[in-house]
SETOR-803105 format. One record per residue: residue in three letters; x, y, z of N, C-alpha, C in turn. Coordinates in steps of 0.02 Angstrom, whole numbers, padded with zeros to 5 digits, always signed. Example, Ala and Ser with C-alpha at 12.3 -4.5 7.8 and 13.67 -1.06 7.14 Angstrom:
<sites>
ALA+00660-00284+00390+00615-00225+00390+00660-00165+00390/SER+00642-00112+00354+00684-00053+00357+00645+00002+00394/
</sites>
This chain:
<sites>
UNK+07444+05342+04161+07405+05354+04221+07337+05319+04219/UNK+07306+05316+04160+07241+05285+04155+07244+05210+04167/UNK+07299+05178+04149+07306+05106+04160+07308+05091+04235/UNK+07340+05134+04273+07344+05125+04346+07274+05134+04377/UNK+07236+05183+04354+07169+05194+04380+07124+05136+04362/UNK+07130+05111+04301+07089+05054+04281+07107+04992+04322/UNK+07171+04980+04333+07193+04923+04372+07168+04929+04444/UNK+07169+04988+04471+07145+05001+04539+07070+04988+04544/UNK+07034+05012+04494+06961+05002+04493+06943+04928+04488/UNK+06978+04892+04444+06964+04821+04435+06981+04782+04499/UNK+07038+04797+04528+07057+04761+04589+07009+04777+04647/UNK+06986+04839+04651+06937+04857+04702+06872+04820+04692/UNK+06850+04815+04630+06788+04780+04615+06794+04706+04632/UNK+06851+04676+04616+06862+04605+04632+06863+04594+04707/UNK+06895+04639+04743+06898+04635+04816+06827+04639+04846/UNK+06788+04687+04822+06719+04694+04847+06677+04632+04832/UNK+06685+04605+04771+06647+04545+04753+06667+04486+04797/UNK+06731+04481+04812+06755+04426+04855+06725+04432+04925/UNK+06723+04493+04951+06693+04503+05017+06619+04485+05018/UNK+06583+04503+04966+06512+04488+04963+06499+04413+04958/UNK+06541+04378+04921+06531+04306+04913+06550+04269+04977/UNK+06595+04297+05017+06617+04263+05077+06572+04277+05137/UNK+06523+04320+05129+06478+04337+05184+06439+04275+05206/UNK+06431+04268+05271+06395+04210+05299+06321+04218+05285/UNK+06287+04162+05274+06214+04166+05263+06178+04190+05325/UNK+06124+04225+05315+06086+04252+05372+06048+04195+05406/UNK+06061+04186+05470+06025+04135+05508+06029+04154+05582/UNK+05992+04118+05622+05991+04131+05693+06061+04121+05722/UNK+06079+04164+05768+06146+04161+05797+06149+04126+05864/UNK+06094+04124+05899+06094+04094+05965+06035+04046+05972/UNK+06038+04006+06025+05982+03960+06037+05918+03998+06052/UNK+05924+04055+06085+05865+04095+06100+05830+04119+06037/UNK+05870+04137+05988+05841+04158+05924+05807+04100+05889/UNK+05837+04041+05894+05806+03982+05865+05739+03967+05899/UNK+05738+03971+05965+05676+03958+06002+05622+04010+05983/UNK+05642+04073+05976+05594+04125+05958+05566+04111+05888/UNK+05608+04090+05842+05584+04073+05775+05536+04014+05778/UNK+05551+03965+05820+05506+03908+05828+05439+03930+05855/UNK+05439+03975+05904+05376+03999+05932+05335+04036+05879/UNK+05369+04076+05840+05334+04112+05787+05302+04064+05737/UNK+05340+04013+05719+05313+03963+05673+05254+03926+05704/UNK+05259+03911+05769+05204+03876+05803+05142+03919+05804/UNK+05150+03984+05819+05092+04028+05820+05060+04032+05751/UNK+05101+04036+05700+05073+04039+05632+05038+03975+05614/UNK+05066+03918+05634+05033+03854+05621+04965+03851+05656/UNK+04963+03876+05718+04901+03875+05756+04849+03921+05723/UNK+04871+03978+05699+04825+04024+05664+04798+03991+05601/UNK+04843+03958+05564+04821+03924+05503+04771+03869+05519/UNK+04783+03832+05572+04737+03778+05593+04669+03807+05608/UNK+04667+03861+05646+04603+03892+05665+04568+03920+05603/UNK+04605+03952+05559+04574+03981+05499+04545+03926+05455/UNK+04582+03871+05447+04556+03816+05407+04494+03785+05439/UNK+04495+03780+05505+04438+03753+05541+04376+03797+05531/UNK+04386+03862+05537+04330+03909+05530+04303+03910+05458/UNK+04346+03894+05410+04325+03894+05340+04275+03838+05327/UNK+04282+03784+05364+04235+03728+05357+04173+03742+05399/UNK+04118+03708+05382+04055+03719+05418+04040+03666+05470/UNK+04084+03618+05478+04067+03561+05521+04083+03572+05595/UNK+04123+03623+05612+04141+03632+05683+04119+03701+05709/UNK+04109+03703+05775+04090+03766+05807+04152+03808+05821/UNK+04141+03870+05840+04198+03915+05857+04238+03886+05914/UNK+04203+03858+05963+04238+03830+06022+04282+03772+06001/UNK+04258+03730+05957+04298+03674+05934+04360+03698+05894/UNK+04352+03751+05856+04409+03778+05819+04460+03808+05867/UNK+04437+03842+05919+04484+03870+05969+04522+03814+06003/UNK+04487+03759+06018+04519+03703+06050+04572+03672+06005/UNK+04559+03668+05941+04609+03642+05894+04671+03686+05893/UNK+04659+03752+05896+04716+03798+05898+04757+03787+05962/UNK+04723+03780+06018+04759+03767+06081+04798+03702+06078/UNK+04767+03651+06050+04801+03586+06044+04864+03591+06001/UNK+04859+03629+05948+04917+03639+05904+04975+03671+05942/UNK+04959+03723+05982+05011+03757+06020+05038+03712+06075/UNK+04995+03674+06108+05018+03628+06161+05063+03574+06134/UNK+05045+03548+06075+05087+03496+06044+05156+03522+06030/UNK+05162+03583+06009+05227+03613+05994+05268+03622+06058/UNK+05236+03636+06114+05271+03646+06177+05299+03579+06204/UNK+05265+03525+06188+05286+03459+06213+05346+03431+06177/UNK+05363+03459+06120+05419+03433+06080+05486+03449+06110/
</sites>
């Protein structure tokens, strides 16, 4: 009886491992999701641009805001 239980356990474990290895990688499923991810990346890039600009002493706040706007506009034109 124990051999049958062990064989069942091993086959179940192999089956579960096969299912986990066959799982599709996580990624966007639709074009809308891709576009949303692009927008998020664009916003983060714009934030990074503004933060880097503000870290330097050579530009005013208005100039940094304009750089952020330009970054977002450039992404929309692509």
